[in-house]
C-alpha positions as CSV (number, residue, x, y, z in Angstrom):
1,M,38.0,8.5,30.0
2,T,37.2,9.8,26.6
3,E,34.9,12.7,25.9
4,T,32.5,10.4,24.2
5,T,32.4,8.0,27.1
6,A,31.7,10.9,29.5
7,I,28.8,12.1,27.4
8,K,27.3,8.6,27.4
9,R,27.6,8.3,31.2
10,V,25.8,11.6,31.7
11,R,23.1,10.6,29.2
12,H,22.5,7.1,30.6
13,P,24.0,6.9,34.1
14,E,21.9,3.8,34.9
15,K,23.6,1.8,32.1
16,V,27.2,2.6,32.9
17,N,27.9,-0.7,34.7
18,R,26.0,-2.9,32.3
19,P,28.1,-5.3,30.1
20,D,28.6,-4.2,26.6
21,N,26.4,-5.6,23.8
22,P,28.3,-5.2,20.6
23,I,26.3,-3.3,17.9
24,Q,25.7,-5.5,14.9
25,R,26.2,-4.4,11.3
26,K,22.9,-3.3,9.8
27,P,21.6,-5.2,6.8
28,S,21.2,-3.3,3.5
29,W,17.5,-2.9,3.9
30,I,17.7,-0.6,7.0
31,R,20.6,1.6,6.0
32,V,19.7,5.3,5.6
33,K,21.5,8.3,4.1
34,A,22.9,11.0,6.4
35,P,20.7,14.1,6.6
36,V,22.2,16.9,4.4
37,S,19.2,18.8,2.8
38,K,18.7,22.5,3.2
39,T,15.2,21.9,4.6
40,Y,16.6,19.6,7.2
41,H,18.9,22.3,8.5
42,E,16.0,24.9,8.4
43,T,13.9,22.6,10.5
44,R,16.7,22.1,13.0
45,E,17.3,25.8,13.3
46,L,13.5,26.4,13.9
47,M,13.5,23.9,16.7
48,R,16.6,25.5,18.3
49,G,15.2,29.0,18.0
50,L,12.0,28.1,19.8
51,N,13.9,26.0,22.5
52,L,12.1,22.9,21.4
53,T,13.1,19.2,21.7
54,T,12.3,16.6,19.1
55,V,12.2,12.8,19.7
56,C,13.7,12.6,16.2
57,E,17.0,13.7,17.7
58,E,16.7,12.4,21.3
59,A,15.8,8.9,20.3
60,A,18.2,8.8,17.3
61,C,15.5,8.0,14.8
62,P,16.9,6.6,11.5
63,N,14.2,8.5,9.6
64,I,15.2,12.0,10.7
65,G,16.8,13.0,7.4
66,E,13.7,12.1,5.4
67,C,11.2,13.6,7.8
68,W,13.0,16.8,8.5
69,A,13.6,17.3,4.8
70,K,9.8,17.4,4.5
71,K,9.5,19.7,7.5
72,H,8.0,16.9,9.6
73,A,9.2,16.7,13.2
74,T,7.8,15.0,16.3
75,M,7.9,17.5,19.2
76,M,9.0,16.0,22.5
77,I,7.5,18.1,25.3
78,M,8.4,18.4,29.0
79,G,12.1,18.4,28.5
80,E,14.7,15.9,27.2
81,I,15.3,14.0,30.5
82,C,13.2,11.0,31.3
83,T,12.5,9.5,34.7
84,R,12.4,6.0,33.3
85,A,15.4,3.9,32.2
86,C,14.1,1.6,29.4
87,A,16.8,-0.6,28.0
88,F,15.9,0.2,24.4
89,C,15.6,4.0,24.5
90,N,18.2,6.6,23.7
91,V,16.5,9.4,25.6
92,S,18.5,10.7,28.6
93,T,17.7,9.4,32.0
94,G,17.8,11.5,35.2
95,K,16.1,14.2,37.2
96,P,14.1,16.4,34.9
97,N,13.9,20.2,35.0
98,A,10.8,22.2,35.8
99,L,8.2,22.4,33.0
100,D,8.6,25.3,30.6
101,P,5.4,27.5,30.8
102,F,6.2,28.9,27.3
103,E,6.5,25.5,25.7
104,P,2.8,25.1,24.6
105,I,2.9,28.4,22.7
106,N,6.3,27.6,21.3
107,V,5.1,24.3,20.0
108,A,2.1,25.9,18.5
109,T,4.3,28.6,16.8
110,A,6.5,25.9,15.3
111,V,3.4,24.0,14.0
112,K,2.0,27.2,12.4
113,T,5.4,28.3,11.0
114,M,6.0,24.9,9.4
115,G,2.5,24.8,8.0
116,L,1.8,21.3,9.3
117,N,-1.3,19.5,8.3
118,H,-0.7,16.9,11.0
119,V,1.6,17.1,14.1
120,V,2.8,14.4,16.5
121,I,3.4,15.4,20.1
122,T,5.2,13.0,22.4
123,S,7.0,13.4,25.7
124,V,9.5,11.9,28.2
125,D,8.0,10.0,31.2
126,R,7.5,12.5,34.0
127,D,6.9,10.3,37.1
128,D,8.0,13.2,39.2
129,L,4.9,15.2,38.4
130,K,1.6,14.6,40.2
131,D,-0.3,14.1,37.0
132,G,2.6,12.8,34.9
133,G,2.4,15.9,32.7
134,A,-1.2,15.4,31.6
135,Q,-2.2,19.0,32.0
136,H,0.8,20.1,30.1
137,F,-0.2,17.8,27.2
138,A,-3.7,19.4,27.3
139,E,-2.2,22.9,27.2
140,V,-0.1,22.0,24.2
141,I,-3.1,20.6,22.4
142,Q,-5.1,23.8,23.2
143,A,-2.4,26.1,22.0
144,I,-2.1,24.2,18.7
145,R,-5.8,24.4,18.2
146,E,-5.7,28.2,18.7
147,A,-2.7,28.8,16.5
148,A,-3.4,26.2,13.7
149,P,-7.0,25.1,13.9
150,E,-6.8,23.1,10.7
151,T,-3.9,21.0,11.9
152,T,-4.8,17.5,13.2
153,I,-3.0,16.4,16.4
154,E,-1.6,13.0,17.3
155,I,-0.2,12.5,20.7
156,L,2.2,9.7,21.8
157,T,1.9,9.6,25.6
158,P,3.6,8.0,28.6
159,D,1.6,5.4,30.5
160,F,0.6,7.7,33.4
161,L,1.3,4.8,35.7
162,K,-0.1,5.6,39.2
163,K,-1.5,9.0,38.1
164,P,-5.2,8.8,38.7
165,G,-7.3,11.1,36.5
166,A,-4.4,12.0,34.2
167,L,-5.7,10.1,31.2
168,E,-9.1,11.8,31.5
169,V,-7.4,15.2,31.3
170,V,-5.6,14.4,28.1
171,V,-8.6,12.7,26.4
172,A,-10.8,15.7,27.3
173,A,-8.4,17.9,25.3
174,K,-9.6,16.1,22.2
175,P,-6.4,15.0,20.2
176,D,-7.3,13.4,16.9
177,V,-5.1,10.3,17.6
178,F,-4.1,8.9,21.0
179,N,-1.0,6.8,20.7
180,H,0.7,4.9,23.5
181,N,3.3,2.2,22.5
182,L,3.3,-1.3,24.1
183,E,6.8,-1.6,22.7
184,T,7.3,-5.3,23.2
185,V,5.7,-8.6,24.3
186,P,4.9,-9.2,28.0
187,K,7.8,-11.6,28.7
188,L,10.3,-8.9,27.7
189,Y,9.0,-6.1,29.9
190,P,11.3,-6.8,32.9
191,S,14.4,-6.5,30.7
192,V,13.2,-4.0,28.0
193,R,10.7,-1.8,29.8
194,P,11.2,-2.4,33.5
195,G,9.4,0.7,34.7
196,A,6.2,-0.1,32.9
197,R,3.4,-2.7,33.1
198,Y,2.1,-4.4,30.0
199,Y,-1.5,-4.8,31.1
200,H,-1.6,-1.2,32.5
201,S,-0.6,0.1,29.1
202,L,-3.1,-2.1,27.3
203,R,-5.8,-0.9,29.7
204,L,-4.8,2.7,29.2
205,L,-5.6,2.4,25.5
206,E,-8.9,0.5,26.1
207,R,-9.9,3.3,28.5
208,V,-9.4,5.9,25.8
209,K,-12.1,4.3,23.8
210,E,-14.4,4.1,26.8
211,L,-14.0,7.9,27.3
212,D,-14.3,8.8,23.6
213,S,-15.3,6.0,21.3
214,N,-14.6,8.2,18.2
215,M,-11.0,8.9,19.1
216,F,-8.5,7.0,17.1
217,T,-6.1,4.8,19.1
218,K,-2.7,3.6,18.0
219,S,0.1,1.5,19.5
220,G,3.5,0.2,18.3
221,L,5.8,-2.7,18.7
222,M,9.4,-3.2,18.2
223,V,10.6,-6.6,16.9
224,G,14.1,-8.2,17.0
225,L,14.4,-8.1,20.8
226,G,13.9,-11.8,21.4
227,E,10.1,-12.2,20.9
228,D,8.6,-15.1,18.9
229,K,5.9,-15.0,16.3
230,D,3.2,-16.4,18.5
231,E,3.9,-13.7,21.1
232,V,3.6,-11.0,18.5
233,S,0.3,-12.5,17.3
234,Q,-1.0,-12.5,20.9
235,V,-0.1,-8.8,21.4
236,M,-2.1,-8.1,18.2
237,D,-5.1,-9.9,19.6
238,D,-4.8,-8.1,22.9
239,M,-4.7,-4.8,21.0
240,R,-7.8,-5.6,19.1
241,V,-9.7,-6.6,22.2
242,A,-8.7,-3.2,23.5
243,G,-10.2,-1.6,20.4
244,I,-6.9,-0.2,19.0
245,D,-7.3,1.1,15.5
246,F,-3.7,1.4,14.2
247,I,-0.6,-0.7,14.8
248,T,2.9,0.1,13.9
249,I,5.7,-2.6,13.8
250,G,9.3,-1.7,13.3
251,Q,12.8,-3.2,13.8
252,Y,14.5,-2.4,17.1
253,L,17.9,-0.7,16.5
254,Q,20.4,-0.6,19.3
255,P,21.5,3.0,20.2
256,T,24.7,2.1,22.1
257,V,26.7,-0.8,23.4
258,K,25.0,-0.3,26.8
259,H,21.5,-0.8,25.4
260,H,19.5,-4.0,25.0
261,A,21.1,-6.2,22.3
262,I,19.5,-6.9,19.0
263,H,18.4,-10.5,18.9
264,R,18.0,-10.5,15.2
265,F,17.2,-8.4,12.1
266,V,13.7,-9.2,10.9
267,T,13.5,-9.3,7.1
268,P,11.2,-7.2,4.9
269,D,9.4,-10.4,3.8
270,E,8.6,-11.1,7.5
271,F,7.3,-7.6,8.0
272,A,5.0,-8.1,5.0
273,V,3.6,-11.2,6.7
274,L,3.1,-9.3,9.9
275,E,1.2,-6.6,8.0
276,K,-1.1,-9.1,6.4
277,Q,-1.7,-10.8,9.7
278,A,-2.5,-7.5,11.4
279,Y,-5.1,-6.5,8.8
280,A,-6.7,-9.9,9.0
281,K,-7.1,-9.3,12.7
282,G,-9.2,-6.2,12.0
283,F,-6.9,-3.2,12.4
284,L,-8.0,-0.2,10.4
285,M,-4.4,0.8,9.6
286,V,-1.1,-1.1,9.7
287,S,2.4,0.1,9.2
288,A,5.0,-2.7,9.3
289,S,8.5,-2.4,7.9
290,P,12.1,-2.4,9.2
291,L,12.1,1.5,9.4
292,T,8.6,2.0,10.7
293,R,8.4,4.3,13.7
294,S,5.4,5.6,15.5
295,S,5.4,9.0,13.9
296,H,7.0,8.1,10.5
297,H,4.5,9.2,7.7
298,A,2.0,10.0,10.5
299,G,0.2,12.6,8.4
300,E,-0.3,10.3,5.4
301,D,-1.2,7.4,7.6
302,F,-3.8,9.5,9.5
303,A,-5.6,10.2,6.2
304,K,-5.6,6.5,5.4
305,L,-6.9,5.8,8.9
306,K,-9.8,8.1,8.5
307,A,-10.6,6.7,5.0
308,A,-10.5,3.1,6.4
309,R,-13.0,4.0,9.2
310,E,-15.3,5.6,6.6
311,R,-15.2,2.4,4.5
312,A,-15.8,0.2,7.5
313,N,-18.8,2.3,8.6
314,A,-20.2,2.3,5.1
315,S,-20.1,-1.5,4.9
316,K,-22.1,-1.9,8.1
């Protein structure tokens, strides 16, 4: 057994016995440069010094070089071990450690030190916790508000499945954007997102609007997993019925041979069509491209989102 194989088995123990899905060569439009900038390394050292985890690293995001060079990083709270085993995700699966009581203040310190105008906070799934980590999310939001009151806060949460009252705790903490990704079309949930339920996730986002109609809601889809155009269109319709303001659509990229295979690479022209279609359905903000990810350009997109709402309200 090689050292690399051993690391993979520790990281994804549930995938060890799955058949290999060869990783396809990426087309030219989604190749990115390796991160080498000085600012990238400074950002990395800051995260290490404060014992913080980023989804940029854990999920092997292709945009890490660009974002970290700009001192943009998406904090991943509640540890780096997830209780779910989604077939698309590169985050480690297993039994998580106890919550770090110092994490909220450490996240807030990083936000203040980096001088962020907008920050994205996400987490692993914590099905082991009674509230799924909702109170911890609220404490992180509160700590950021105290340390950096001018910073706008976007959260990307788990689904809080079978955690009654959890969503209400998070919404009461008043993040500026509430994001929860549907990830894929309903027919692919059993193979791509087996621990989740499509209509529960959809209802979660709808419930946010019921609790706070002014809170921006956001959700994302991956394409290239085996969905068809009509199914993507239906998900967009479902999102709009749920009142979702902002949709992100990006290409699924396979982390390892043990993860879900790429069905196909969607072309930039197809993404342009999806963007046009989404705007026609009434989304205030759309980000659709091969390299689009939930938190990529989140700060700039939040400014556009606010402006779009102001225009929509002015036209009523």
